[in-house]
N, C-alpha and C positions, 0 to 999 in steps of 0.2 A: 164790637167785633173783637176778634182775637188776632194778635200779631205775634208771630214767633220770631224771636231775636236770637241769632247765633253768630259766633265769631271764631276766628282762629282755628280752623280745622287743619290747615297745613297739609293738604293732600290726603287726609285720613277721613274717609266718609262713613265708616262703619257706624259710628254713633249717630250721625245724621240720619242714616237709614232707619235706625230704631226710633228716633224722634219723629220722623215723618210718618212712620207706620202707626204709632200709638197715640200721638197727640192730634188734637183737632184745632185748626186755625184757619184764618181767612187770608192771611198774607204773611210773607217772610221777608225779613231784612237780614242781610249778611254783612257784618260790620268789618270785613277785611281779612286778609291773609287766608284766602281760599287757595291761593297759588294756582296750580294747573288743574285743580279739582272743580273749577266752576262748571264745566259742562257735565261732569258727573253729578254734581249737586242738582242741576236742572233735570237730569234724567231721573234721579231719585224722586224729585218733587213731582214730576209728570206722572209717575206711577201712583202717587197719592191723589193728585188733582191737576190735570193738564192745564186748567185755567187759573190756578193759584198764582197771583202776582208775586214776584221776588225782585228785590233791589239789592245790588252789590255796590259796595264802595271800596276804594283802593286801599289795601294795606301796604305796609312798608316792604314786606316780602313780595307782594304782587308787583309793586313798583320796580323792584330789582329785576323781576322777570320780564318787565316790559309790557305788562298787561294794561289795558286801557280803561279800566273802571274809573268813574269820577272820584275825586278826593272827598267830595261831600254831596249829599243829596237831601232835598227838603220835601219829601212827599207828605200828602195829607191823607189821614185815615179817619173816617167818621167825622170829618170836618176839623180835625186837629192836626196842626203842623208839627212834624218831628224833624229835628236836625240829625242827620246820620253822617258819621265819619269814623275812620279807624282810630284816629287820635294822635298818631305820630306827628302830624303837622301842627298840632296844638299843644305839644309838650304835656300830655296828660299824665305822664309819669312824675311830673313835678307839681301837679295840681290841676284843678279843673277850671280855673278862672278863664283861661283862653278859650276853652271849649264853650263855657257858658256865654261868654261875650259873643262868640261867633253865632251861637244859636239865637241870641237876642237880636243880632243884626239881621237875621233871616226871619224874624217874627215868630220864632219857635220857643216855647217854654219847656220843651222836652228835648234832651240831647242824648243820643244813643251812640256808644263808642265801644271799641275793643282794645286790642294792643297789649293790655296789661295781663291778660289771662287770669284775671281775678274778678269774681262777682262784686259789683259795687252798686249801691243805690244811695245817692246823696243829693242835697239841694245846695246849689252854689249860685249866688246872685239872683235868686228867685227861679233858677232853672233846675229842673230835676234831671240829674245826670245818671244814666243807667248803663252799666256794663254787664252783659250776660255771663262773662267769664269765657273760658275756652271750652269748646265742645270736644276737643281732642288732646290738648296739652295743657292741663291746668297747672298753675303755679301756687296753688293754695297748699296749706300744710297737709290737708287730708287727700289731696290729689284727686278730687272728684270732678270729672268733666261736667260742665254745667251749661245751661242755656236760659233764655228768659221768655216769659209769656206776658204780654201786655194786653190789657183789656181796656177798651174805650167805651165810655157810656156817659151820656148827658154832658158832652163837651169836656170830659176829664179822662185821664188815663191812670190806671193802676198797674203796678209792676210786681212781678214775682220771679224769683230765681227757682229753677227746677234742676234736678240732677239725673243724669243718665242712669245711674244705678237704681233709681226708684221706678224706672219703667218696667213694664211686664217682661218676664222672661219665659220663653217657650210657650207663649200664648196664654199664660196664667197671670192673673193680677197678683201683685205682691201680697195683698191681704189673704188671697186664697192659698198662696204658698205657705204663709205663716200658719194658717189654720191647719194645713195638712201636716206641718211639722210640729204643731203644738203638742206638748206632753199631755197625757191623759190625766184626768182628775184623780184624786186619791181613791174615790169610790170606784171609778171605772178601772183603774189600775189594779185595785184589790180584787175586784170581781174577776178580772182577766187572769190574775195570778192564781186564783183559787180554782178556776175551772179544771185544770189538769188533775188536781187532787180529787175533785168531786167525781170526775169521770172514772178515775182509778177505783174509788170506793164502790161506785155503781157497778163497774165491771166485775170486781171481786164478789160482790153480793149476788150478782146474776150467776156466776160460776158455782157458788155454794148452793144456791137453790137448785141448779141443775144436778149437782152431785148427789143431793139427797132426794132427787126426784120430785121436787116441789114445783117444777114448772112443766 
């Protein structure tokens, strides 16, 4: 199955709307700091698939606003246990050892977290730790909003970082747009540039034939 992992939208749902529109997935995990956008996220998801399950966990900004999401969640997808948390309670900015330990205590070998606004995939203490980055406020050098796609198969999970700017724009696939903008080959460009001259010569020849009564 496909699990969409997103985090740190901070009340900005535009990118989530694009992701929900163009990606295919079976479940969603939101790894904190949705703030007051939680209901909006649900509404956007319902447009995609009213039955698609979604899990929220509490981010530090959510906590400041008094939201009641759980600090951690341990759902099973395709028979695989995942440890979900935002990360601020496990000092993830200082390392992922606390996160990995908490996951192991819950019987999970995969830990998903947010908070850092940076895409991360690493193994710590035998636990795969995955951060999808921020969908709205990235802190990477290239400032590309990102999210994650997790694929489960045969009792294992694989992880992929994806980027909002790689999604289709105006209903066209990025590859199609590139093809439309691709420069013509040398032969095609030469043929196109020669056509006006060819047409001019043909027109002059036709006028000369008419002038001498040859047509």
